[in-house]
C-alpha positions as CSV (number, residue, x, y, z in Angstrom):
1,X,-35.4,11.6,-13.3
2,X,-36.7,9.0,-10.9
3,X,-36.0,5.5,-11.4
4,X,-38.4,3.4,-13.7
5,X,-39.3,-0.2,-12.5
6,X,-40.8,-3.1,-14.4
7,X,-41.7,-6.3,-13.1
8,X,-44.0,-9.2,-14.1
9,X,-45.3,-7.5,-17.2
10,X,-46.0,-4.2,-15.6
11,X,-44.2,-0.8,-14.5
12,X,-44.2,0.0,-11.0
13,X,-43.4,3.3,-9.1
14,X,-40.1,3.4,-7.2
15,X,-42.0,3.2,-3.9
16,X,-44.4,0.7,-4.6
17,X,-44.3,-2.7,-2.8
18,X,-43.0,-5.1,-4.9
19,X,-40.7,-8.0,-3.6
20,X,-41.9,-10.2,-1.1
21,X,-39.8,-10.4,2.2
22,X,-38.8,-13.9,1.7
23,X,-37.7,-13.7,-1.8
24,X,-34.3,-15.8,-1.7
25,X,-32.1,-12.8,-3.4
26,X,-33.4,-10.5,-0.3
27,X,-32.6,-13.0,2.5
28,X,-29.5,-14.5,1.3
29,X,-28.3,-12.7,-1.9
30,X,-29.3,-15.6,-4.2
31,X,-29.4,-13.6,-7.5
32,X,-27.6,-12.4,-10.4
33,X,-27.5,-9.2,-12.2
34,X,-26.5,-6.7,-15.2
35,X,-25.8,-3.1,-15.5
36,X,-25.8,-1.2,-19.1
37,X,-25.1,2.2,-20.2
38,X,-28.0,3.7,-22.1
39,X,-27.4,6.0,-25.2
40,X,-30.2,7.5,-27.0
41,X,-32.6,5.3,-25.3
42,X,-30.5,1.9,-26.3
43,X,-28.9,-0.3,-23.7
44,X,-25.3,-0.4,-25.1
45,X,-24.0,-4.2,-25.7
46,X,-27.4,-5.7,-24.4
47,X,-27.1,-8.9,-26.2
48,X,-23.5,-9.5,-24.5
49,X,-25.0,-8.5,-21.1
50,X,-27.9,-10.8,-21.5
51,X,-25.4,-13.7,-22.5
52,X,-23.7,-13.1,-19.3
53,X,-26.8,-12.8,-17.1
54,X,-27.5,-16.3,-18.2
55,X,-23.8,-17.4,-17.7
56,X,-24.1,-16.1,-13.9
57,X,-27.7,-17.4,-13.5
58,X,-26.7,-21.0,-14.5
59,X,-23.6,-20.7,-12.8
60,X,-25.3,-20.0,-9.4
61,X,-27.6,-22.9,-9.9
62,X,-30.7,-20.6,-10.8
63,X,-33.1,-21.9,-13.6
64,X,-32.6,-20.7,-17.1
65,X,-33.6,-17.2,-17.5
66,X,-36.4,-16.0,-19.7
67,X,-34.6,-13.8,-22.1
68,X,-37.8,-12.7,-24.0
69,X,-39.2,-11.3,-20.8
70,X,-35.8,-9.4,-19.9
71,X,-35.9,-7.8,-23.4
72,X,-39.8,-6.9,-22.7
73,X,-38.9,-5.2,-19.5
74,X,-35.8,-3.4,-21.0
75,X,-38.2,-2.0,-23.9
76,X,-40.8,-0.8,-21.6
77,X,-38.5,1.1,-19.0
78,X,-36.5,2.5,-21.7
79,X,-39.9,3.9,-23.4
80,X,-41.2,4.8,-19.9
81,X,-37.9,6.6,-18.9
82,X,-37.2,9.1,-21.6
83,X,-34.1,10.6,-22.9
84,X,-32.5,11.5,-19.4
85,X,-32.0,7.7,-18.7
86,X,-28.4,6.7,-18.5
87,X,-28.4,3.4,-16.8
88,X,-30.2,0.0,-17.1
89,X,-30.3,-2.5,-14.1
90,X,-31.4,-6.0,-14.6
91,X,-32.0,-8.1,-11.6
92,X,-32.9,-12.0,-11.4
93,X,-33.4,-13.8,-8.1
94,X,-34.2,-17.3,-7.2
95,X,-37.6,-15.9,-5.8
96,X,-39.6,-17.0,-3.0
97,X,-37.4,-19.5,-1.0
98,X,-36.6,-20.7,2.5
99,X,-35.0,-18.4,5.2
100,X,-31.6,-20.4,5.2
101,X,-29.5,-20.8,2.2
102,X,-31.0,-24.1,0.7
103,X,-33.3,-23.5,-2.3
104,X,-36.9,-25.1,-2.8
105,X,-37.0,-27.9,-5.5
106,X,-36.8,-26.9,-9.0
107,X,-40.3,-27.5,-9.7
108,X,-41.5,-24.8,-6.8
109,X,-39.3,-22.2,-7.7
110,X,-40.4,-18.9,-9.3
111,X,-37.6,-16.7,-10.4
112,X,-38.4,-12.7,-9.8
113,X,-37.2,-10.5,-12.5
114,X,-36.5,-6.7,-12.2
115,X,-35.8,-4.3,-15.0
116,X,-34.7,-0.8,-13.7
117,X,-33.8,2.4,-15.7
118,X,-32.3,5.7,-14.2
119,X,-29.7,8.4,-14.4
120,X,-26.1,7.8,-14.6
121,X,-23.2,10.3,-14.3
122,X,-20.3,8.9,-15.9
123,X,-16.6,10.2,-15.6
124,X,-13.9,10.3,-17.8
125,X,-11.4,9.9,-15.4
126,X,-11.1,7.4,-12.1
127,X,-9.7,8.3,-8.6
128,X,-8.8,4.5,-7.0
129,X,-7.4,3.6,-3.8
130,X,-5.7,0.4,-2.4
131,X,-7.7,-1.4,0.3
132,X,-6.6,-4.5,2.5
133,X,-9.4,-6.9,1.3
134,X,-9.0,-9.6,-1.3
135,X,-10.7,-11.4,-3.9
136,X,-11.2,-15.2,-3.4
137,X,-10.4,-16.6,-7.0
138,X,-11.4,-19.9,-5.8
139,X,-14.9,-18.8,-4.6
140,X,-17.9,-20.7,-5.6
141,X,-19.1,-17.5,-7.4
142,X,-15.9,-16.0,-8.6
143,X,-16.5,-14.6,-12.0
144,X,-20.1,-14.4,-11.7
145,X,-22.1,-11.3,-11.3
146,X,-24.4,-12.0,-8.2
147,X,-26.3,-9.7,-6.1
148,X,-24.2,-10.8,-3.2
149,X,-22.3,-7.2,-3.3
150,X,-21.5,-6.6,0.5
151,X,-17.7,-6.9,0.0
152,X,-18.2,-4.2,-2.6
153,X,-20.0,-2.1,-0.6
154,X,-17.5,-2.2,2.2
155,X,-14.7,-1.3,-0.1
156,X,-16.3,1.3,-2.2
157,X,-17.4,2.8,1.1
158,X,-13.8,2.9,2.0
159,X,-12.7,4.6,-1.3
160,X,-15.3,7.2,-1.1
161,X,-14.1,7.9,2.5
162,X,-10.6,8.6,1.1
163,X,-12.2,10.9,-1.8
164,X,-11.7,8.4,-4.5
165,X,-14.5,6.7,-6.5
166,X,-13.3,3.2,-6.9
167,X,-11.2,0.7,-4.8
168,X,-9.0,-1.9,-6.4
169,X,-8.2,-5.2,-5.1
170,X,-5.8,-8.1,-4.9
171,X,-6.8,-11.8,-5.0
172,X,-5.6,-14.3,-2.1
173,X,-2.4,-15.1,-3.7
174,X,-1.3,-11.4,-4.3
175,X,-2.1,-11.0,-7.9
176,X,-4.0,-8.0,-9.4
177,X,-7.5,-8.7,-9.4
178,X,-10.4,-5.8,-10.3
179,X,-12.3,-3.0,-8.8
180,X,-15.4,-3.2,-6.9
181,X,-17.5,-2.5,-10.2
182,X,-14.6,-2.3,-12.8
183,X,-12.1,-4.1,-14.4
184,X,-8.1,-3.0,-14.0
185,X,-5.5,-2.6,-16.7
186,X,-2.0,-1.6,-16.2
187,X,0.1,0.1,-18.7
188,X,3.8,-0.6,-18.7
189,X,6.5,-0.9,-21.3
190,X,4.5,0.3,-24.0
191,X,1.5,-2.2,-23.5
192,X,-1.7,-2.3,-21.9
193,X,-2.5,-5.5,-19.6
194,X,-5.4,-6.6,-17.6
195,X,-5.7,-9.4,-15.4
196,X,-6.7,-12.8,-16.6
197,X,-9.9,-14.3,-15.6
198,X,-8.2,-17.0,-13.4
199,X,-7.5,-14.2,-11.0
200,X,-11.1,-14.1,-10.1
201,X,-12.0,-11.0,-11.7
202,X,-15.3,-10.6,-13.5
203,X,-15.6,-11.0,-17.3
204,X,-16.6,-7.3,-17.9
205,X,-18.1,-6.5,-21.1
206,X,-16.2,-3.4,-21.7
207,X,-13.0,-5.2,-20.9
208,X,-14.1,-8.0,-23.4
209,X,-14.8,-5.3,-26.1
210,X,-11.9,-3.3,-25.5
211,X,-9.5,-6.5,-26.0
212,X,-11.5,-7.3,-29.2
213,X,-11.3,-3.9,-30.7
214,X,-7.5,-3.2,-29.7
215,X,-6.7,-6.5,-31.7
216,X,-8.6,-5.0,-34.6
217,X,-7.2,-1.4,-34.4
218,X,-3.5,-2.8,-33.6
219,X,-3.5,-1.2,-30.3
220,X,-1.2,-3.2,-27.9
221,X,-3.9,-4.2,-25.4
222,X,-4.1,-8.1,-23.9
223,X,-4.8,-10.1,-21.3
224,X,-2.0,-10.9,-19.2
225,X,-0.9,-14.4,-18.4
226,X,-1.5,-16.0,-15.0
227,X,0.8,-14.4,-12.3
228,X,2.2,-11.6,-14.7
229,X,0.2,-8.8,-12.6
230,X,1.1,-8.9,-9.2
231,X,-0.7,-6.3,-6.8
232,X,2.6,-4.7,-6.1
233,X,2.7,-3.3,-9.9
234,X,0.7,-0.5,-8.2
235,X,4.0,0.4,-6.4
236,X,5.0,1.4,-10.1
237,X,2.0,3.2,-10.9
238,X,2.6,5.2,-7.7
239,X,6.1,5.8,-8.8
240,X,5.0,6.9,-12.0
241,X,6.8,4.0,-14.0
242,X,3.6,2.5,-15.0
243,X,-0.1,3.5,-15.4
244,X,-3.4,2.6,-14.2
245,X,-6.9,2.2,-16.1
246,X,-10.4,1.1,-15.3
247,X,-13.2,-0.1,-17.4
248,X,-16.9,-0.6,-16.7
249,X,-20.2,-0.1,-18.2
250,X,-20.7,3.5,-16.7
251,X,-17.2,4.3,-16.5
252,X,-16.6,3.0,-19.8
253,X,-12.7,3.2,-20.1
254,X,-11.3,5.5,-17.8
255,X,-7.7,6.3,-17.0
256,X,-6.8,6.6,-13.4
257,X,-5.4,10.3,-12.3
258,X,-5.2,9.4,-8.4
259,X,-4.1,6.7,-6.9
260,X,-4.2,6.4,-2.9
261,X,-4.8,10.3,-2.8
262,X,-1.6,11.1,-4.9
263,X,-2.0,12.3,-8.4
264,X,-0.7,9.9,-11.4
265,X,-0.4,10.4,-15.0
266,X,-2.5,8.6,-17.6
267,X,-0.5,6.7,-20.1
268,X,-0.5,7.2,-23.8
269,X,-1.9,3.6,-24.6
270,X,-4.5,4.2,-22.0
271,X,-5.7,7.6,-23.5
272,X,-5.5,6.1,-26.9
273,X,-7.6,2.9,-25.5
274,X,-10.0,5.5,-24.4
275,X,-10.4,7.2,-27.8
276,X,-10.9,4.0,-29.7
277,X,-13.5,2.8,-27.1
278,X,-15.6,6.1,-27.6
279,X,-15.3,6.1,-31.1
280,X,-16.2,2.2,-31.6
281,X,-19.1,2.9,-29.2
282,X,-20.6,5.3,-31.6
283,X,-20.5,2.6,-34.4
284,X,-22.5,0.1,-33.2
285,X,-24.9,0.1,-29.6
286,X,-25.1,-3.6,-29.6
287,X,-21.8,-4.9,-30.8
C-alpha cells in the first residue's frame, strides 16, 4: 500500500505538494513527531503518544498542539488506509518561519500538522551494532522526540551497512543510553534493567508500558539507577554473561540475537517480557 497523508482537514496524495519550503520544520528541524503501531485499524497507545507529543512540543518551545485536530487526522488516515496499515506518523512543526533558527513571534506562528499512515514490517528479534557516536544527555532537546534526526540517520545507516537493524549508543559520560529508534534493556543476574531517563534516552511508550506491566505481573524489570548501566556492559552481552533487548513502537519488545555481527542468545527474562507485552497488547489497544 502507499502512504496516506492528511493535513489541514483533508487527504493528500503522497506526491502532492504540501509543505512550504520555508516551513521551520524543513529548514531547521523545528518540529516533533510520534510513531504508533496500528493493529486492526486502531493506533496502539494513542493517548500516551499524544501526551508525549504535547510534552515534546512544549519542551521544544512550540505552542500548545491541537490534539483534537490530531485525532481527526488519525481517524481519517486510518479509515482511508484500509487493513494493511501498520504504522501511524504524526508530525508537528513550527510552520512558516525565518531561514535562521529564530522563530517568528508567537502571534505570527501557525503550526504545520501532518498525519500519515502506511505499512510496517515488525520483527520479533533485533540485530544491533555499537557505534562510536554518543547521545548528549545535557542537550537542550534531550528526552524530546524531535524531527532533528540526522544523528540517527547516520548511526542507523552504519548499522545497516554492517548487516544490523539498529545501532546502540552511549551518552557523553559512558553510560548505556539507547538505540536510534528504540530503548535498550540489559538482562543480567536474573533481572532486566533499562537506562534511566537521566541518561538522555527517550521516554519510550513501549518502555513505559513494559515497566508498568512487569510490576503488575511480578516480572523482574526495572529502571536502573543513574550510573548503574555503563556502556561496557555490552562486553558482557558479547561474552554471553548478559543479554540485550530493545523496545520500540514498531519492534515492540525485541530480544537481541546479534551484537556487532556475532550471534548472542536472548535471555529468559527478555523472552518472558516479550510474551507479556504481546499478551497485554491484545487486552487493550489504548492502555
